[in-house]
N, C-alpha and C positions, 0 to 999 in steps of 0.2 A: 591660038585659044584654051584648047581645053585645060591651060597651066592659070590664063588668068581668072578662069572660071573657079578653081582649086584655091588661090589665093584670095582671092574675092567670099569663099566662103570661110578663112580660116580666119578671115577680117573680121567678118560676122559672129562668129563662133567665139571668138576672144571678146569682143566688146560684151556680147550678151553673158558670156561667164563670168565677167567682170563686175557687171552690173549689179547693185545693190540695192534694197528699198525702194522698190517698183512698186506700185499699185498691185501686181499680180502674184511676185513671187517676193520674199525679202531673205538674204542671207546675213545679215545683220542682226548682230542680239542686244537686248535692250541697251545694256551697261555702254558696249557700244556708243549706242545714239545716245545717251546719258556724257560719256565723255569730249562729246561734240558740243555738247550745250551749256556754255559757260555756265548760265544763270539758270539755277533748279529751285523753283517755286516751294514754298513751302506747304502752302494751301494743297491741298490732293481733289482730284478729279472725284466728284461723287458717282460713286457706278456701284450699282447690284447685277445679281443676276437668278432669273428662276428659268426652271423651264415651260416649256408652253402648256397650256390645257391637255390634258390626257396624251401628250406626246413627250416622252422621257429622251426619244432622239433631238430632239431641237430644242434650243437655248436659246434666250434672249440676255442679251448681256447691254442694260439700261445705264446710260450715262447722262451726266446736265452737261452739256456745253456750254458754257458761259458765254455772253457776248460778247465777241471778236476772239473765239478760239478757234484756233486753224492747226492744218496737220491731227486731225486726230487717229488716232491708230493701237490697232487692240493686239497684244502679245498674251504669248499663251507660253507654260513650261514645255520643254523638250520632252521633258519624262515626267511625268508625275507623282516621281520617286524623290525629283532632286528637293533642293534648299526652295522654299518661296520666297524665302526674302534675299536672295542672292540673285542679281538682275542679269549676271551674265547666263541664268539658266534659260530665261523668255527670251522665246524668237516671238517676229511678227508674224502674223497671219492676217492674208486679206479675204474679210469678212462684207458681204453688204450691211448697210445700215441704211433706216429706216425711220423717220420722225413719227412717235408719241405723246400723247396731252398737247394738240396743238402747236409740237415744234417745241415742246419745255423741254423737252426729254428726247434721246435717240433711244437707238437700239440697234446692238448686230444679233445678228442671227446666226447659229451655228449650227449644224448638223452633223450631230455625233454624239453617243449617247456615254462617250469615255469620259470618265471624269479627271479633272484636275485642277490649277490653279491658273490664275488670268488676269489681264491688268489692261485698265484703259488710261491711253494718254493723250497730251493734246500742249499745243504750247498757248500761250495768252500776254500780251505786253514783253516780251522778247522771252520770257520764262517756260522751261520746261515744267509741265503739271504731270503728279502722275497719281493714279488712284490707289487705294489699298488694297494688298490682293484679293483675289475672289476667288474661293473655292467652289468648282464647280458638282453641286451633288446631283444630279439627274438621277442618279437611280437609288444610292443610297438613303437620300433626302428629297423627294422628289417633293416638287413644289402641290400646295395642298392649291384649290382654285374652291370657293365659295361667295356666298350670298348672305351669309347672316350675320346682319348688323342690326343692330337695333338705334333705331333713329327717332329722337325726337326733339321737340323745340323749345326754346325759350322765352319764342317770340315767335311770331308768322315767318320773319326768314331770317332767324337764329338756329339752325338746327343744331345739334348736337349728335357723336356718332359713338356709338360703344361698342368693341366687338371681342372677341375670345383669341387666342393664340390657335396655332396648330397642334395637332397631335405631340409633335416632336417638345413643345413647351421650350424653344432654345433663342428667341426672336428676344434680341433688346434692344429694336429699333423699331419701330413705326414710322411709315411715310404713308403720309396721308393727301392723295391728288382732289381737288375736286374740280370738273368739265362742265362743260353746259351741253346740248342736245346735241351739238356738231360734235363734240369733244375737242372742243377751244379750251384752253389752259384759264382757270382763273385762279386757282391757289394751289401751293405745295409746301406743305408742313412737315415735321419728323416729331415724335413726341417718343417717350420711354413708358409712357402710359396708356393704354388699352381705350384710350378714352379721347375724343375732339370737340371743342367748341367753336364752331363757327361765328363769330372770327376772334377771337379769344387767344391768344398767343402765351398767357399765365403759363403753361405746364409744355411748351414748345421748345427744341433744344437746336446747338447747329446740327447737319447745314442747312443754312437759310437759302432758298431758291425764290425766295419773293422779293422782283425788283422794282416791283410798280404799288403803289396802294391798291390794297385789293377791294373791289367793289362789294356793293351790298349787293344780294340776292333781291329774285324779284318772283314775287305771288305767282303760282300757277305755271312760271315755267321750268322746263324737265333741266335735270343736273345729272350728272355721275356723279358717284360715289367711287374711290378706290385706297384700299391699302396694302401696300404691302408690309410683312410681319418680317424682318430683317437679323440675322442671327450673326454672332460676333464676326463669323470667314465672309460676309457680305454676300452668303445666301439667300435667296427669299424662301422661307418657308411656307408662308401661304399669301394669297391674295385672296383680297374678297371686293367685290365688283357690285355697289348695286345702285338702282336707279329713286329720285328722290322730287319728289315736287313742294315744293314749300305753300301750302295753304292745305288746312284740312276740309270737311264736305261741310261741317257747321259753320266754317268762316266761310267757304262759297254760298252757302244758303243765306249767310246776315246780306252779302252784296246783294239778292236774287231773293228781293222778300213778294214778289208774286212768284206762288210756288205751289206745288199739287202732287201726291202718290200716288201716279196712276201707270206708271210705267208697266207693262208686261214683261217680266225677263225671269229669267231661272237658268241651271248652271249643271252640268253633267259631268264627268271625265270623256278624255276620247276613247273609240274604239280601242280596247287591250292597252288601254297606257293614262296607270294613273300620275305619272307625273305629267301629263299636260290637260290644262281645262277649258272646256268650251263653256262660253256665257253667253247666252241667245236671247236678243230682246226684240219686240218690236216695236220700230221708230214712227209715229203716226205722221201725216202728209206734213212736210214742210219742216221738218227735226236736222236740226243741224249741232254741233259742238257734243258730239257723243263721248260722254267720261265713263271710267272705270276706278272705282272707288273698293278698298277693302280694310280688313281692318289686322292687326296683329296678331291677332289667333281666334279661334273661336269661341274664349269665354269673357269674353267681352258683354254688356251691354248692347243687344242690336242695334235698338233703337238710338241710341247716343252716337249721334251724327259726329260727335268730336272724336271720333273713335275710328271715323274710317279715313285711311288716306288715297289722294291718287296716285294710278300707274300710268303709265303711258303704251298702253295696249295698241296695237292695231286690231280695226273691225274688218270684215268682210260679207258681202252679200249673201245673205239665204234664200233657198226657195221664192229665184225670182225677185227677191228684191223686196219680200213681203216680212221677213228677218232679213236681222244684221246678227253676226257672232263674232266678241272678242274671242280670241283663245293668249290662255297664261301658261306657260309652261313651270308649270308649280304643282306639289302636288301637298303643299299645305293644307289644311283644314282651318278655312276663315268663316268670316263674315262678310259677303259683299253686295253690291248696287250697281247701277247704273243709272245713269241721268243724261239729257237731254236738253234743249232748248227750243221750244215753237213759239213765236210771235211775243217774244220779251218770255216768257214764260218759262221758269222752272221748271220739271217736267223731274220724280225720281219715282225709282222703281220698291218696291220692299225686298226687306233684307233677303240675302240666301246664304243658305248655311252650306258651307262646300261638304263634302264628304267622302273625298279621293279614297281617301283609305280604311275608314269604317264601315262605309256604304258604296264601296265600288259601282258605280254603273253599268251593269248589262246590257250587254249591246247583242239582239237578237232578231231573225228576221221568221220565224217561225208564227203564222199566223192565220187562220184558216176561214176560207173564203165561202161562198157561197152566193147562188144567183137566183132568188125566191122571185125578181124581177128581173128582165132582160134589161144590160146594163146602169142597174140599179143594185151592186152588187153590196153583199152585209159580210162584216168583220169581224172577227169573234179573236181574244187572244187572252193569255192567262198572263198575272201576274210574274215576276222571277224570283227572287230569293227573297228579298225585299216587299213584302207585301202592305206597308205601310202608305202606299200610296192613293192623294184624295181624291185625284183629279186623272183626267187620260184627254191630253190635246191629239186630235187628229189632223194631220195634213195633206192635203193628194197634191201632186205635182203631175205634168205632164213628162214624161222621157227626158226632155229639154228643161227639166227644172221649173217651168212656167209654173208660178201657185194659182191652183186652182179653186179648194178651201180650206178652211182652218176651224176647226168644230173642238169645244170640250165637252166630256161625259164623267160621268161618273160611276157609268155601267164600264164592264170589259168587253164592249160592243157595237157598232155603230153601222149605219147602213147610207150608203153615198143619195143625195139628195133625197132624204129624207132626214129631218131633225126634230123629231117627239119628241127622241130621249137627250137633248142635247143641254146644256147649262148654260153655255157663251159658244161666239161666233167670232168669226175675224175677217170675215168675207164679210163685204158688204154688199153685196150682188150675190144673186141666186146663181150660184156656177152652173158652169155648163155641162151637158150632156157629155156622157162618155159617147165615144166612137167607135163600135165594134172592129174590133183585132186591134187596137188601137193599145201600146204597151203605156201603163203608167206606173207614180212610183206610191208608195202608202210608206205613210209616218207615223208611229203612237210615242207617245211622251208620257212617262207616268209618273207624277209627281206628287214629291211629299208635302207635307204642309209650310214646311221651310223652303219650299220652288227648288228642292234638288233633284235631279233627274237619279232615278233608282233602275229606270226602264228606259233601253229606245228599241222602238223593232222597226227594221228598213225591211220593204217587200216590193218588189216589181211583177206587176199581173200585170195578164192583157184579158181588159174588156170582152164579156160576154153578155 
């Protein structure tokens, strides 16, 4: 019985040691694989590589699998010093693969920061196709990620894109992909110029990956633009990603003739973070279709609505729903505004000038609280570094953020339940009396004339 077990074990070891080209481990080199395929296609596999954003230990090897492609493989030099053009030096590696751009492309994921050469192969129509060698430059020329692209419009639904190369300035080919909001593929093109007009093929070059007629874009739909700058070794130097929405604010207003500029809105940067902007607005009852628009920069005329392009930002409830807030991950200084619709009428805010860098919002907690009358505290505060505040918004909430009152003053003081010095108010009913020993939240927003928050004070107090 022991002898039979030994024989069985020997047979199993022999079988596995002779197996090659499995999905898990491959002993065969690329040249041997090529020798087994009588037909080698001249058309190469379209493939490029880039490291993941902020991660030089993870590499993505992108490739375009044509319809009918099968037996897709990834090969890598056994030693980075070997000749990249000698296929005997390439050994197959088993890497996971996933779809990108709605499945039009796929990518292998390689967990290593070792720089070497690689390539991709697959079989189509009985012929073996091989990509050009790709130099993995994770460390020496890490892929740069950016959202810097200028988007203009020939017509409402014909955007064009202009960009700059990475710091290395080595890109010889630019790959542009347009997808919809759900990342479904719409168009993929290559140019040698840092410009692409959708959908004009006058400056596009091979390789061609669009296999169906490209559809027209739709006004007010959300789209994504991705550009890869590729060097002569098929390494991606730069990836630019940016969202765009055809139809500017002027065009949107033109189809909403019943309109008014009355939305209360202001903006400031997040606490301690210049790279994140909060855009607060007060929606009136029945409001829907909340939208955020911004200009390319702060040098434009803020009242010219043709300068405003929509961005698809998410919004959250603030102060128990009395306000809402967009969050924008950008420190760019621009003009922006908010719109919504109520009962068929378009409501628009005054323009807001963001100043994340030039006048960073100061977040504080210091406020002087006194009680000349029971349960009617008086609040006094001081300006911060920036003293050009023209108004102060005070908001009171319960400890669970239920809204109590909202008032405006031009003075740096306010007494709860007293409205002698207010210039405007948000609440429509008399605020409730405070409850002895209960905890409450008090906020002050210091506003400049262009609706930027110079100052935010947050304080929690116990009613006395």
